N, C-alpha and C positions, 0 to 999 in steps of 0.2 A: 418444558420438560415433559417427556412421555413416560408412562409406566404401563407395564403389561401384567395383568392379573390372570392367573390360571387356577381354575377349580377342578377338583377331581371327584367324580361320582362313580358308582359301581358300573353304570352302563354308558357313561359319556364323559367327555372332557370339554370344558368351556374356557374361552379366553376373552378378555376385554381389554382394549387399549384406551387409556385415559390421558388426556393432555391438559396440563395445568401450568399457567403462567401467573405472574403477579397481577395481571389485569383481567384474565378470563380463564375459563376452563370448559372443556367439552369432551364428549365421547367421540372417539375416532372411529372405532369399529369393534365388532364382536363376532365370535364364531363358536360353533359347537359341533363336535364330531362324535360319532358313536365309538365305543371301545370294542376291539376284537377280543380282548381279554379283560377280566374284571379290574377296574381302576386303571386300565391303560398300560401299554408297554411302550418300548422305544418306537415301534412303527406307528402306534396311535399318536404319540406326541409329534412325530414327523408330519403326519397328516394334518395335525392341528397347526403346526408351524407353516405348512404350505397354504392352508386356508387363510391364516392371518396375513401372510405375504400377499395373497391374492386380493384380499379386500382392503388391506391397509398399507401396502407398500412393502418393498423388499427388506427394509430395516426393521429388526425386532428389538424393541426396548428391553432393558433388564426386567426379568420376570420375577414376580412375587407369587409363590405357589401356595395355595390353601389346601390342606389335606382334610379329608372328611371326618366328621365326629366319630365314626366307628373305629378310627385308628387311634383315638385319643382317650385319655383318662383325666377326670376332673377331681381335684383334691383341694379342700380348704385346709390350710396349714397355719400354725402359729409359730412365729419366729421371734427371737429376742431382739431384733433390730426393726425400727419403725420405717426407715427409708427404703425405697424400692431398689435402689442401686446395690446396697449391701445385701439386701434380702435375696436378690438374684444370684449372688455369688455363693450363698450357703444353703439355698433351699433344697437342693437335690438330696442332701443328707437326710432331710425329713421325709423324702419320698422312698428312700431305699428301705426295702423290706415291707412297704405298704402298697405295692403295686403288683399285679399278676405277671410281672416280667422280671428278667434278671436285672440286678442293680447296674451292671455295666451297660445294659441296653436302654437305659433311661435317657431320653432327650426331653428337656422340659424348660419352661419359662413361666414368668408370672405376669398377670394382668394387674394394672394399677387399681387399687381399691378405692371406693368412694370415701369422701372425707369423714363420714359419720362412723365408719367401721373402726373397731378397736385397733389401736396401734399394734403393728406386728402381725395383723391378720391378713393373709394373702390367699388369692385363688391361683393355684398352679394348674397348668394344662400340659400334660405329658404325652409322649408317644414312644413307640418302639424305634430306637435309633436305626436298627437294621432296615426296617420298612422305609423310613424316611430317606436313608442314604441310597437305597436301591432306586427309589423314585427320582431323587435328585440326579443320580447318575444317568438314568434314562432320559431325563429332560435335557441335560447338557449334551448327551450324545445326539439328541434330535436337533441340535443347533440353537437352543435357547441359551441366553446368558442368565444364570441364576443369581438373583439378588438376595432373596431370603425365603425361608419356609415359615408359614404361619398356619393357623387352623381356621376352620369355618367360624369358630366363635369370634375370632378377631375380625374376619371379613364381614360377618353379620353386624358387628358393632360399628365398623366404619361405614357400611352401607346405610345403616339406620341414622347415624349422625349426619351423613351427607344429605339424607332425605328430609332433614329438619324434624326428625321424630322428637317427641318431648324428652327432656332430660330424665324424667322419671316415667318409665314405660315398661310394659311387659311385652317382650317380642317372642312370637311363636313362629318358628321357621320349619317349613316342610320341604326345603330345597333338596335334601337327600335323606339323612336320618332326621328325626324330629328333635329340635333343639328349642329350649325355653330359656331365655335370658331375662333377668330382671335388672334393669338399669336404674341407678340412683345418681343424680347429678351428672349424668353422662358417662358414668363408669359402671362396670359390671359388679352388682351386689352379690348375685349368685347365679349359677347356671346348672341346668339339668339337660340330659340328652338320653334319647331312647332309640333303639334300632328301628328302622322303618317298617320291617315286617311285623315286629312286635307291636308297634304303635297302631298298625292297621288290624291286628288280629286279637290282641290280648285285651279283654275287658278290664283287667286289673290296671294295666298301663294307661288305658284310656281314662279310667276313673282318677288315677293319680294326676294325669295332666289336667283333667277337668278341675280337680281340686285346686291346682296351682292357678288356673285361670279365675276360678271363683274367688280365691283368696285375694288376687290382684284387683278384681272388680269390686269386691264387697268388703274390703278391709276398712280400718278406721280412716285411712287416707287413700281412697281409691285412686288407682293409676290408670293411665291410658293403655290400650292394647293395640299392638300392630302385628300384622301378619306378613310373612314372606313365603312365596311359593304356595304349593298345594298341601293342605292339611287333610288328615283322614276325615271321611264323611261324618262319623259320629261326633267330631269336634267342630265341624264347620258351622253347625247351627249356633253354637255358643259364641262363635267368632264372627257372626254375620255383620255386626256393627263395627268391627275393628277396622282401623286404617290399614290400607294395603300399600306396602313398599315395593316399588318397581324400579328396574334399572332405567337410566336416562336413554333417550333415543329410541331405537327400534329393538333394543336388546330384549330377549325372552327372559322369563323368570328364572330359567335354568342358569343364566349368566350372572345372577345376582351375587353369588359368592365370588365369581371372578371379578365383578365390578368392585366389590368391597376389597378384594385383595389388591386391585390396582390402586386403590386409595391409600393403602398402608404407608407408602413412603411419604405421603403428605399429612399423616396423622400420628406423628411420633409422640406428641403429648398425650393424645387420647389412648394410645396403645401401650405407652411406656416403652416403646422400642422393642415390642415383642418379636422374638425370632427364635425358632428352633435351629440351633447352630449346628449345621452339618459340617463334615470334614472339609468340604469344598468352601463353605463360608468361612470357616476358621483359617484355611490356607489363604483365601483371598484377603482376609483382614490382616494376616501376618505380612502378606506381600505389600498391602497398603501401608502398614506400619513401617516396614523396611524402606519403602519408597519415601515416606514422610521423613524418616531419619536421615536418609541420603540427601533429600532436599534441604532439610534443616542444617545438616553439616555443610553442604555446599553454600547455603546462604550465610552461615557463620563465617566460612572461609572468605567469601567475597566481602563480607562486612569488615573482617579483620584486615584484608588486603586494602580495602578502601581507606581504612583508618591510617594504615602505615603510609600509603601513598599521600594521603592528605597531610600527615605530619611532615613527610619529606618535602612536599610542595611548600608548606608554610615555612619550614626551615630554610629552604632555598630562597623563598621570597624575602624572608627576614634578613638573611645574609646579604642578598643583593641590595636591600634597602639600607643596611648598615654601611655597605661599601660606598653607596651613593652619598650618604650623609658624610662619611669621612672624607670623600673626595671634595665635597662642597666646603667642609671645614678647612681642609688644606688650602683650597683656592682662596677662601676668605682670609685665612691667616697670612698667606703669602701677600695678598693685597694690603692687609692692614699693617703687616710688619715686613716691609720689603728688605730690611737689612739682615734678616735671618736667612742664612744660606742652608744650614743643616736642619731640616725639619724631621724630627723623630716622632714626637708625640705632640700633635698639634694642640690638643686641649690643655695639656700641662704647660706647654710653652706659652700658650696664650694667657693662661691664668697667671703665670709668673710675670709676663709682660704687663698685664693689667695692674698687678700689685705694684710694680715699679712706677707705672704712670700715676697711680693713686698717691704714692708717697711723694712724687715730684709735685703733684698738684697741691698736696697739703703743705709742702715746704714753700711753695710759691704763693700760698694763700688763695689758690683758685677754688678751693673747696668751701670757702666761706659763703654765707647766704648772699643772694643777689640784692641789688640796690632797692628794688621795689619791696622785697620782703623786709629788709632792714628798716626802710622808711615806715612801713606799716607798723612795725613793732615800736618804733620811736613815737609814732603818733598815739598808739594805744597806751603807752607808758606815761603820757603827760598827766600830771596830778590834776584831779578834778577840784573845782572851786578854789584854785590857787591862781595867783597872778604870774603867768609865765607864758612866753612865746618864743618860737624858733624862727629867727630871721633868715638863717642860711644853713644849707646842708650840702657838704662836699663829699663825694664818693670817689675813692681811688684805690684800685687793687685790693678791694675787700675792706678798706678802712672807711669809716664814716665819721666826718667831723661836723658837729652841730654847734652853731653860734646863735645866741639869743639873749633875751632879757627876762629877769625874774624879780619877784617882789622882794626877795631876801636870799641870803646864802643858804638858809635852811630849806627853802623851796628847791634850790639847785641840788642840794644833797638828796632831797626826797626824789627828785627826778632821776638822779644818777642811780640810786638804789633800785628804782622801778625798772630802769633800763638793764641793770645787771641781772635782775631776776628774769626779765623777758628774754635776754640773749643766752643765759645759761652760764655754767662755770667755765666753759672753754673760751669765753669771750671776755676781754678786758674792757671795762668802762671806767675812764678816768676823767676828772675835771682838770683841764690843763690850766685855765686861768679864770679868775673872777675879779670884778672890779666895780666900783660905784659909778653911776651915771650922773650927768649934770642935771637931769630933769627927773622929777617925780620920785626921787628916792629909790630907784631900782638899781639892780646890779646886772652887769653884763657877764656872760659865762661862755666858755668853750669846752665842749665835751668830746673826747675821742673814743670811738668804739672800734675795736679791732680784735682779730683772733689772737690768742695768747702767744702763738709762735710767730706772729707776723713781724715783730720787731727784729727777730733774728734773720728774717728773709730780706729785710730792707737794707 
């Protein structure tokens, strides 16, 4: 993604194109043109656009424009809300009546405060709406696509952070007007600005700036000092040991503000989304919001249509599946019950047919347990530690006849009772005959086991 930063000075216009991807970033090109009128007009911006196209290609990325400090007003305000988003919505009311411009002409935004600042304490940077709107119109008439308007304070902050300046640092900028920023934790703690002519001529202003520098260097917790651009000669000696921030590549110091402006789209967290919202920016955002609404509505309609189609497809598939199952049931029913000619409700008819067959099986004794199951129960029912043996077992149509020898009639009765308990109340267990044997004093027995209704079926 490419971003174009434009900085405005009294005598010149500068531009810087920056390219940033998730894997790398680089300076693409930069250009500076002199102004035919102070702070540039439409023709000056056209010449800047031509110069950028000449050195960087025909396509112009969206432009972030940085206006000079002389156009702006700095105010520290206290608001009843701690978070930045809500503070942005209400802060203009605190500026009305406190700036040397009409209330309707105020265009302002807030910079995010450092963490140690009192909750609700914010730094507002304001400008004349009429001046910003006029410049934005000239820039768009020159062929640029306007992304947003910021101030040199924001551009200086982004350039310093990109240059890996310390999080706690005093920045002195002489790029146009003289600006002093005190950063704490990477955020602007306070800011001061002085007109360039006064900074070079007024001893009082020089002394005030010098005191700020001395305070930063000699405080209880001294901070580093960094310099951007050219500072007045009386201050240069005090800043001889300060780090100097320069733009990357072959860009001149005059392009530093433009370089910082180009970094703004990639520094939303550091700048708090700072933007002086012009009419063009507001209209562009409304257009984007309307486009988002249209896209969201279209997506919702497509999703709803997809759900309806999916339901219809599922219903069709289920109906087809039910029809196939019914056809299979009809086929199986016709094969299982060939005598039925009038098939109306296969499942009901099949259920009735099964009930009839079950009754016939019961009447015929077919539903009695099998021979192996009955023999297993007779074996398990034999009395333990008693003299008894089964010599013969005959199974016929659910009836089981047992013949054997026992030590006494009492043992036979014990065996009969155990068989009755094993086969349950639906089974009849009767001793058909008992008699004495010639040897050993034993008795012979015959026991019949059958279903209770088996006699009626015989």
